[in-house]
VEXGU-263662 format. One record per residue: x, y, z of N, C-alpha, C in turn; residue in one letter; residue number from 1. Coordinates in steps of 0.05 Angstrom, whole numbers, plus 32768, in hexadecimal, padded with zeros to 4 digits. Layout:
N
+------+------+------+-------+-------+-------+------+------+------+------+------+
| n_xx | n_yy | n_zz | ca_xx | ca_yy | ca_zz | c_xx | c_yy | c_zz | resn | resi |
+------+------+------+-------+-------+-------+------+------+------+------+------+
|    X |    Y |    Z |     X |     Y |     Z |    X |    Y |    Z |    A |  NUM |
...
+------+------+------+-------+-------+-------+------+------+------+------+------+
! end
This chain:
178
+------+------+------+-------+-------+-------+------+------+------+------+------+
| n_xx | n_yy | n_zz | ca_xx | ca_yy | ca_zz | c_xx | c_yy | c_zz | resn | resi |
+------+------+------+-------+-------+-------+------+------+------+------+------+
| 840B | 82CB | 835B |  83FF |  82B5 |  8351 | 840B | 829E | 835D |    M |    1 |
| 841C | 829D | 836B |  8432 |  8292 |  8374 | 8421 | 827F | 839A |    V |    2 |
| 8417 | 8293 | 83A9 |  840B |  8291 |  83BC | 83E8 | 8280 | 83AF |    E |    3 |
| 83D8 | 827C | 839A |  83C6 |  827E |  838C | 83D4 | 8255 | 838D |    R |    4 |
| 83DF | 825D | 8384 |  83EF |  823C |  837D | 83EF | 822D | 839E |    Q |    5 |
| 8400 | 823C | 83A3 |  8407 |  822B |  83BC | 83F1 | 8229 | 83CE |    Q |    6 |
| 83DE | 823A | 83D1 |  83B8 |  8231 |  83E6 | 83B0 | 821D | 83D6 |    L |    7 |
| 83BA | 821F | 83C0 |  83A0 |  8211 |  83B4 | 83B0 | 81F1 | 83BC |    F |    8 |
| 83CB | 81F0 | 83B7 |  83D4 |  81D0 |  83BD | 83D1 | 81C8 | 83D5 |    D |    9 |
| 83D0 | 81DC | 83E5 |  83CA |  81D5 |  8404 | 83B6 | 81D0 | 83FD |    R |   10 |
| 8399 | 81DD | 83FD |  8385 |  81DD |  8408 | 8372 | 81C9 | 83F4 |    Y |   11 |
| 8370 | 81C7 | 83DB |  8364 |  81C5 |  83C5 | 836C | 81A4 | 83BB |    I |   12 |
| 8386 | 819A | 83B8 |  8392 |  8190 |  83B3 | 8391 | 8175 | 83B1 |    V |   13 |
| 8394 | 8174 | 83D5 |  838D |  8157 |  83E8 | 836A | 8152 | 83E5 |    P |   14 |
| 8359 | 815F | 83D8 |  8343 |  815A |  83D5 | 8341 | 8150 | 83C2 |    E |   15 |
| 834A | 814E | 83A5 |  8339 |  8145 |  8391 | 832E | 8127 | 8386 |    I |   16 |
| 833F | 811D | 839A |  8339 |  80FB |  839F | 8316 | 80FC | 839D |    P |   17 |
| 8314 | 810F | 83BC |  82F8 |  8111 |  83CA | 82E4 | 811A | 83AD |    L |   18 |
| 82F3 | 8134 | 83A8 |  82E3 |  8143 |  8391 | 82D7 | 8138 | 8381 |    L |   19 |
| 82E6 | 8128 | 836A |  82DC |  8113 |  8359 | 82D1 | 8102 | 8365 |    L |   20 |
| 82CE | 80EC | 837B |  82BA |  80DA |  8386 | 829B | 80EA | 8382 |    R |   21 |
| 82A2 | 8103 | 838F |  8286 |  8107 |  8393 | 8288 | 8109 | 837B |    V |   22 |
| 8288 | 811B | 836F |  827F |  812D |  8352 | 8278 | 8105 | 8340 |    A |   23 |
| 8284 | 80FC | 8346 |  8279 |  80DC |  832F | 825E | 80DC | 8341 |    R |   24 |
| 8259 | 80D8 | 835F |  8246 |  80E0 |  836F | 8229 | 80E8 | 835E |    S |   25 |
| 8232 | 8100 | 835F |  821D |  810F |  834A | 8215 | 810D | 8338 |    L |   26 |
| 821D | 810B | 8328 |  821F |  8107 |  8305 | 8216 | 80E8 | 82F5 |    T |   27 |
| 8228 | 80D6 | 8310 |  8224 |  80B4 |  8303 | 8230 | 80B2 | 82E8 |    D |   28 |
| 823B | 80C3 | 82D9 |  8251 |  80C1 |  82C1 | 826B | 80C4 | 82C6 |    Q |   29 |
| 8276 | 80B8 | 82BD |  8298 |  80BE |  82C4 | 82A0 | 80D6 | 82B6 |    P |   30 |
| 829C | 80E3 | 8299 |  82A7 |  80F0 |  8290 | 8295 | 8115 | 829D |    A |   31 |
| 8278 | 811C | 82A8 |  826B |  8129 |  82B3 | 826F | 812D | 82CB |    D |   32 |
| 827F | 8117 | 82D9 |  8291 |  811B |  82F3 | 82B1 | 812B | 82EB |    A |   33 |
| 82B8 | 8124 | 82DC |  82D0 |  8130 |  82D0 | 82CE | 814C | 82C8 |    E |   34 |
| 82BB | 8153 | 82BF |  82B1 |  816A |  82A7 | 82A8 | 8188 | 82C8 |    D |   35 |
| 829F | 817E | 82E0 |  8297 |  8185 |  82F1 | 82A7 | 818A | 8300 |    L |   36 |
| 82B0 | 817A | 830A |  82CA |  8177 |  831B | 82DE | 8187 | 830E |    A |   37 |
| 82E5 | 818B | 8307 |  82FD |  81A8 |  82F3 | 82E9 | 81BD | 82F3 |    Q |   38 |
| 82D4 | 81BD | 82EB |  82C9 |  81D7 |  82F5 | 82CE | 81E3 | 8315 |    D |   39 |
| 82C5 | 81CB | 8321 |  82D0 |  81D9 |  8339 | 82E1 | 81DD | 8337 |    A |   40 |
| 82FA | 81D1 | 833D |  830F |  81D1 |  8343 | 8321 | 81EB | 8330 |    L |   41 |
| 8312 | 81F5 | 8315 |  831C |  8218 |  830B | 8307 | 8228 | 8327 |    L |   42 |
| 82F4 | 8220 | 8328 |  82E9 |  8236 |  833A | 82F3 | 8239 | 8352 |    L |   43 |
| 82FB | 8220 | 8364 |  8310 |  8224 |  837A | 832F | 822B | 8377 |    A |   44 |
| 833D | 8231 | 8361 |  8356 |  8241 |  835E | 8355 | 8256 | 835F |    Y |   45 |
| 833B | 8261 | 834D |  832E |  827F |  8356 | 8332 | 828E | 8363 |    R |   46 |
| 8316 | 8278 | 8378 |  8313 |  828B |  8393 | 832C | 8286 | 83A8 |    G |   47 |
| 833A | 8273 | 83A3 |  834D |  8268 |  83B8 | 835B | 8285 | 83CB |    I |   48 |
| 835E | 8299 | 83BF |  8372 |  82A3 |  83C9 | 835A | 82C6 | 83D9 |    T |   49 |
| 8341 | 82B1 | 83DF |  832D |  82B8 |  83EE | 8324 | 82A4 | 840A |    S |   50 |
| 8330 | 828F | 8400 |  8327 |  8281 |  8414 | 8333 | 8281 | 842D |    F |   51 |
| 8321 | 8276 | 8449 |  8330 |  8286 |  845F | 833A | 826D | 846A |    D |   52 |
| 833B | 8257 | 8466 |  8358 |  823C |  846A | 8348 | 8233 | 8476 |    G |   53 |
| 832A | 8238 | 847F |  8320 |  8227 |  8491 | 830B | 8207 | 8483 |    Y |   54 |
| 8311 | 81E9 | 8485 |  82F8 |  81E3 |  847B | 8307 | 81DB | 8459 |    F |   55 |
| 8316 | 81D4 | 8458 |  8318 |  81DF |  8435 | 8308 | 81C5 | 8424 |    P |   56 |
| 8305 | 819F | 842E |  82F1 |  8197 |  8423 | 82D1 | 819B | 8421 |    R |   57 |
| 82C8 | 81B3 | 8437 |  82B3 |  81B4 |  8435 | 82A6 | 81D4 | 8420 |    A |   58 |
| 82BA | 81E7 | 8422 |  82C1 |  81F7 |  8411 | 82C0 | 81EF | 83F0 |    W |   59 |
| 82D2 | 81D5 | 83EC |  82D2 |  81D0 |  83CE | 82B8 | 81C0 | 83CF |    L |   60 |
| 82AD | 81B1 | 83D7 |  8295 |  81A8 |  83D3 | 8281 | 81B1 | 83D5 |    L |   61 |
| 8280 | 81D0 | 83DB |  826F |  81E4 |  83D5 | 826E | 81ED | 83BD |    R |   62 |
| 827E | 81F3 | 83B6 |  8285 |  81F8 |  839C | 827E | 81E9 | 8388 |    I |   63 |
| 828E | 81C3 | 838A |  8279 |  81B1 |  8379 | 8262 | 81B8 | 8379 |    L |   64 |
| 8255 | 81B5 | 838D |  8235 |  81B8 |  838E | 8226 | 81D5 | 8384 |    H |   65 |
| 8235 | 81E6 | 837F |  8228 |  81FD |  8374 | 8229 | 81F8 | 835D |    N |   66 |
| 8241 | 81ED | 8359 |  8245 |  81F2 |  8332 | 8235 | 81DB | 8324 |    T |   67 |
| 8234 | 81B8 | 8335 |  8228 |  81A8 |  8332 | 8203 | 81B9 | 8330 |    H |   68 |
| 81FE | 81C7 | 8343 |  81DA |  81D3 |  8340 | 81DF | 81E3 | 8322 |    V |   69 |
| 81F8 | 81FA | 831E |  81EE |  8205 |  8306 | 81EF | 81F8 | 82ED |    S |   70 |
| 81FD | 81E8 | 82E5 |  81F3 |  81CA |  82CF | 81E8 | 81C1 | 82D1 |    R |   71 |
| 81D9 | 81B3 | 82E0 |  81BB |  81B0 |  82E7 | 81AD | 81C2 | 82CF |    V |   72 |
| 81A4 | 81D8 | 82E8 |  818D |  81F1 |  82DE | 8195 | 81F2 | 82BE |    R |   73 |
| 81A7 | 81F5 | 82B4 |  81B6 |  81F4 |  829D | 81A6 | 81E1 | 8289 |    R |   74 |
| 81A4 | 81CE | 8290 |  819D |  81AB |  827E | 817C | 81B5 | 827C |    R |   75 |
| 8179 | 81A2 | 8268 |  814E |  81A3 |  8269 | 8144 | 818B | 8276 |    T |   76 |
| 812C | 8190 | 827A |  812B |  8176 |  828F | 8128 | 815D | 8284 |    P |   77 |
| 812E | 8152 | 8269 |  8133 |  8139 |  825F | 8142 | 812E | 826C |    L |   78 |
| 815A | 8140 | 826B |  8179 |  8137 |  8272 | 8175 | 8138 | 8292 |    L |   79 |
| 816D | 8140 | 829E |  816F |  8141 |  82C1 | 8161 | 8128 | 82C5 |    V |   80 |
| 8142 | 8122 | 82BE |  8133 |  8112 |  82BE | 8132 | 80F1 | 82B5 |    F |   81 |
| 8145 | 80F6 | 82A4 |  814F |  80E2 |  8295 | 8153 | 80C9 | 82A1 |    G |   82 |
| 815A | 80B3 | 8291 |  8158 |  808E |  82A6 | 8173 | 8093 | 8294 |    T |   83 |
| 817A | 807C | 82AA |  8196 |  8079 |  82AB | 818E | 805A | 8296 |    S |   84 |
| 81AA | 804E | 828C |  81AA |  803D |  8276 | 81BF | 8026 | 8285 |    D |   85 |
| 81C9 | 802B | 82A0 |  81D5 |  800F |  829E | 81C0 | 8010 | 82C1 |    R |   86 |
| 81B1 | 7FFA | 82B7 |  819C |  7FF6 |  82CA | 819E | 7FD3 | 82D6 |    E |   87 |
| 81A8 | 7FCC | 82E5 |  81B9 |  7FC1 |  82F4 | 819C | 7FA6 | 82FC |    E |   88 |
| 81A3 | 7F8B | 82F0 |  818E |  7F79 |  82FC | 819F | 7F63 | 8316 |    T |   89 |
| 8184 | 7F5D | 832A |  8194 |  7F5A |  8341 | 8187 | 7F3E | 834B |    I |   90 |
| 8196 | 7F2D | 834F |  8192 |  7F0F |  8352 | 8183 | 7F15 | 836F |    S |   91 |
| 816F | 7EF9 | 836E |  816B |  7EF8 |  8385 | 8181 | 7EE6 | 8393 |    D |   92 |
| 8182 | 7EE7 | 83B3 |  818D |  7ECF |  83BE | 817D | 7ECB | 83C9 |    P |   93 |
| 8194 | 7EAD | 83D6 |  8170 |  7E9C |  83DE | 8164 | 7E9E | 83F2 |    A |   94 |
| 815C | 7E8B | 8404 |  814A |  7E9A |  8413 | 8157 | 7E99 | 842C |    P |   95 |
| 8162 | 7E89 | 8432 |  8172 |  7E7D |  8442 | 8191 | 7E79 | 8445 |    H |   96 |
| 819C | 7E9A | 8442 |  81BF |  7E9F |  843C | 81C5 | 7EA4 | 845C |    V |   97 |
| 81DC | 7EA4 | 8461 |  81F3 |  7EB3 |  8472 | 81EA | 7EC0 | 846C |    S |   98 |
| 81E4 | 7EE5 | 8482 |  81F0 |  7EFF |  8478 | 8207 | 7EF9 | 8470 |    P |   99 |
| 821B | 7EF5 | 8477 |  8244 |  7EF8 |  846C | 823B | 7EEF | 8440 |    E |  100 |
| 8226 | 7ED8 | 8446 |  822D |  7ECC |  8420 | 821C | 7EE5 | 8416 |    S |  101 |
| 8209 | 7EFA | 8427 |  8201 |  7F0D |  8417 | 8207 | 7F1E | 8405 |    V |  102 |
| 821C | 7F25 | 8426 |  8236 |  7F3D |  841D | 824D | 7F37 | 8405 |    V |  103 |
| 8258 | 7F1A | 8406 |  8260 |  7F15 |  83F4 | 8259 | 7F0E | 83D9 |    V |  104 |
| 824A | 7F1A | 83DC |  8230 |  7F06 |  83BD | 8236 | 7F1D | 83B1 |    D |  105 |
| 8232 | 7F20 | 8395 |  8231 |  7F2F |  8381 | 821E | 7F46 | 8387 |    D |  106 |
| 8200 | 7F36 | 8387 |  81EF |  7F40 |  8384 | 81E8 | 7F56 | 8398 |    S |  107 |
| 81F8 | 7F4A | 83A9 |  81F0 |  7F62 |  83C9 | 81F5 | 7F7F | 83BD |    F |  108 |
| 8216 | 7F80 | 83AF |  8221 |  7F9F |  83A6 | 8210 | 7FA0 | 8392 |    G |  109 |
| 8205 | 7F90 | 8376 |  81ED |  7F9C |  8365 | 81D0 | 7FAB | 8375 |    Y |  110 |
| 81C7 | 7FA2 | 838B |  81AF |  7FA4 |  8390 | 81BA | 7FC1 | 83A7 |    A |  111 |
| 81D2 | 7FC8 | 83AA |  81D0 |  7FD9 |  83BE | 81DB | 7FEE | 83AC |    V |  112 |
| 81DD | 7FF6 | 8397 |  81E7 |  800B |  837F | 81D2 | 8009 | 836E |    Q |  113 |
| 81B4 | 7FF7 | 8371 |  8193 |  7FF6 |  836B | 8188 | 8012 | 837C |    K |  114 |
| 8191 | 800B | 839C |  8180 |  8014 |  83AC | 8195 | 802D | 83AF |    A |  115 |
| 81AA | 8032 | 83AB |  81B0 |  8051 |  83AA | 81AD | 8061 | 8391 |    L |  116 |
| 81A3 | 804A | 837C |  819F |  8058 |  835D | 8184 | 806D | 8362 |    G |  117 |
| 816C | 8059 | 8376 |  814F |  8063 |  836D | 8148 | 8072 | 8381 |    M |  118 |
| 8166 | 807F | 83A0 |  8163 |  8096 |  83AB | 815F | 80B4 | 839F |    L |  119 |
| 8149 | 80C6 | 83AF |  814C |  80D9 |  839B | 8167 | 80EC | 839B |    R |  120 |
| 8177 | 80FE | 8387 |  8186 |  8109 |  8388 | 8191 | 810E | 83A1 |    Q |  121 |
| 8182 | 8129 | 83AF |  8185 |  8136 |  83C4 | 8196 | 811A | 83E2 |    P |  122 |
| 8182 | 8105 | 83E5 |  818D |  80EF |  83F7 | 81A3 | 80E3 | 83ED |    N |  123 |
| 819E | 80DE | 83CA |  81B4 |  80D6 |  83C4 | 81DA | 80DF | 83CE |    K |  124 |
| 81CE | 80FE | 83BF |  81E8 |  8111 |  83C6 | 81F6 | 8107 | 83EF |    R |  125 |
| 81DD | 8104 | 83FE |  81EC |  810E |  841C | 81EC | 80EA | 841A |    V |  126 |
| 81E5 | 80D9 | 8411 |  81F7 |  80BB |  8412 | 8214 | 80B8 | 8417 |    I |  127 |
| 8217 | 80CA | 83F7 |  822E |  80D5 |  83E9 | 8247 | 80D7 | 83F7 |    A |  128 |
| 8241 | 80EE | 8406 |  8249 |  80FC |  840F | 8252 | 80F4 | 8433 |    L |  129 |
| 823E | 80EB | 8448 |  8241 |  80E0 |  8459 | 824A | 80C8 | 845C |    V |  130 |
| 8247 | 80B1 | 844A |  823F |  808D |  8451 | 825B | 8089 | 8446 |    D |  131 |
| 8254 | 8098 | 8426 |  8273 |  8097 |  8413 | 8282 | 80A5 | 841D |    I |  132 |
| 8288 | 80B5 | 8413 |  829F |  80BE |  841B | 82A6 | 80D3 | 8430 |    E |  133 |
| 829A | 80C3 | 8451 |  82A3 |  80D3 |  8464 | 829D | 80DC | 847C |    G |  134 |
| 828A | 80F8 | 846A |  8286 |  8112 |  8472 | 8280 | 8111 | 8485 |    L |  135 |
| 8282 | 8126 | 849A |  8271 |  812A |  84AC | 825C | 813D | 84A5 |    S |  136 |
| 824B | 8137 | 84B5 |  8223 |  8141 |  84B5 | 822B | 8161 | 84A9 |    Y |  137 |
| 823E | 8168 | 84C2 |  8243 |  818E |  84BA | 8253 | 8194 | 84A1 |    A |  138 |
| 8266 | 817F | 8496 |  8271 |  8188 |  847D | 8260 | 8180 | 846B |    E |  139 |
| 8249 | 815F | 8469 |  8230 |  816B |  8458 | 8225 | 8180 | 8451 |    A |  140 |
| 821C | 818B | 846D |  8209 |  819E |  8468 | 8222 | 81B5 | 8458 |    A |  141 |
| 8230 | 81BA | 8460 |  823A |  81D2 |  8453 | 8236 | 81C6 | 8437 |    I |  142 |
| 8249 | 81B4 | 8432 |  8253 |  81AD |  840F | 822C | 81AC | 8408 |    A |  143 |
| 821C | 81AB | 840F |  8203 |  81A3 |  8401 | 81F2 | 81C5 | 8408 |    L |  144 |
| 81FF | 81D3 | 8419 |  81FA |  81EE |  8422 | 81D6 | 81E9 | 8422 |    D |  145 |
| 81CC | 81D6 | 8448 |  81BC |  81D5 |  8447 | 81C2 | 81D6 | 8465 |    V |  146 |
| 81A5 | 81D5 | 8473 |  81AC |  81CB |  8496 | 81B7 | 81B6 | 84A6 |    P |  147 |
| 81C5 | 81B8 | 84B5 |  81D1 |  8195 |  84B7 | 81BB | 8189 | 84BC |    I |  148 |
| 81A3 | 818F | 84C9 |  8185 |  8180 |  84D8 | 817E | 8172 | 84B1 |    G |  149 |
| 8179 | 817F | 84A4 |  8174 |  817A |  848E | 818A | 8158 | 8476 |    T |  150 |
| 819B | 8160 | 8484 |  81BB |  8150 |  8481 | 81AC | 8131 | 8492 |    V |  151 |
| 81A0 | 812E | 849F |  8199 |  811F |  84C3 | 817F | 811D | 84AA |    V |  152 |
| 816A | 8123 | 849D |  815B |  811C |  8492 | 815B | 8109 | 8483 |    S |  153 |
| 816D | 8115 | 8473 |  8167 |  810D |  8456 | 8178 | 80ED | 845D |    R |  154 |
| 818C | 80FE | 8461 |  819F |  80D7 |  846E | 8191 | 80BF | 8471 |    L |  155 |
| 817E | 80C5 | 848E |  8168 |  80B2 |  84A2 | 815A | 80AE | 8485 |    H |  156 |
| 814A | 80C2 | 847E |  813D |  80AE |  845E | 8141 | 80A3 | 844C |    R |  157 |
| 815E | 80A7 | 8437 |  8166 |  8099 |  8436 | 8175 | 807A | 843C |    A |  158 |
| 817A | 807C | 8450 |  8186 |  805F |  8460 | 8175 | 8051 | 845D |    R |  159 |
| 8155 | 8063 | 8468 |  8140 |  8049 |  8469 | 8134 | 803F | 844D |    K |  160 |
| 8136 | 8057 | 843F |  812F |  8046 |  8425 | 8144 | 8033 | 8419 |    Q |  161 |
| 815F | 8034 | 8419 |  816F |  8018 |  8414 | 815D | 800B | 8420 |    I |  162 |
| 815E | 8005 | 8433 |  815E |  7FEC |  8449 | 8146 | 7FDB | 8437 |    R |  163 |
| 8135 | 7FF5 | 8437 |  811D |  7FEF |  843A | 811D | 7FD7 | 8410 |    E |  164 |
| 8128 | 7FE8 | 8401 |  812F |  7FEA |  83E8 | 813E | 7FD0 | 83E7 |    N |  165 |
| 8157 | 7FC5 | 8400 |  8163 |  7FA4 |  83F1 | 8150 | 7F9C | 83FF |    L |  166 |
| 813A | 7F9C | 8419 |  812C |  7F8F |  8424 | 8114 | 7F82 | 840A |    A |  167 |
| 8108 | 7F85 | 83F8 |  80F8 |  7F87 |  83DB | 8107 | 7F7B | 83CB |    D |  168 |
| 812C | 7F7A | 83C7 |  8127 |  7F66 |  83B7 | 8138 | 7F4A | 83C2 |    H |  169 |
| 8142 | 7F53 | 83E6 |  8135 |  7F34 |  83F5 | 8154 | 7F36 | 83FB |    G |  170 |
| 815F | 7F45 | 8402 |  8188 |  7F4D |  8408 | 817C | 7F5F | 842A |    V |  171 |
| 8187 | 7F44 | 843E |  817E |  7F54 |  8453 | 8166 | 7F56 | 8464 |    G |  172 |
| 816B | 7F59 | 847A |  8147 |  7F4A |  8480 | 8131 | 7F64 | 8474 |    P |  173 |
| 810E | 7F4E | 8476 |  8103 |  7F5F |  847E | 80F6 | 7F79 | 8486 |    H |  174 |
| 80E7 | 7F8F | 8477 |  80DF |  7FAD |  848B | 80E8 | 7FAC | 84A4 |    R |  175 |
| 80CC | 7F99 | 84A3 |  80CC |  7F91 |  84CB | 80DA | 7F94 | 84D4 |    R |  176 |
| 80F4 | 7F8D | 84D6 |  8105 |  7F84 |  84DE | 811C | 7F94 | 84E0 |    G |  177 |
| 811B | 7FAA | 84D5 |  8134 |  7FC4 |  84D5 | 8127 | 7FD5 | 84DE |    W |  178 |
+------+------+------+-------+-------+-------+------+------+------+------+------+
! end
């Protein structure tokens, strides 16, 4: 028992903040994210004695991903494909503004959130892991249980869609400029 707690403290506890952030990106609801993270932590605690000590972040995120997939499969299609009640409005920036003013303008943050929200779930997950959480492509591939090439292609498509959504809302250059 002491060994289990020591291993958990050594490998898992430092990754808890990341685990919570990724769980929030998967669920979009703080309470669901906490439940998901708690379930993943419980499974990690149970399995820590069989963990080889290599890549604890990827191991923990793989547990989180599998736990999330299991939870989604148990839900009804209506809950899975329901709409968000947190729709953001985007104010249109002036046509001739400097890039600096766009970045500091609140509408830019809303436009980015809306663009992220429009992504398909697999692309949203890879953006969250690589661009937001800073995981390497290899770590993201392990966490999502997909080949590294899939991570690269999803990331490319997601970034392109975000750029196009931002351009459509007047934030950033027009499509042909990117």
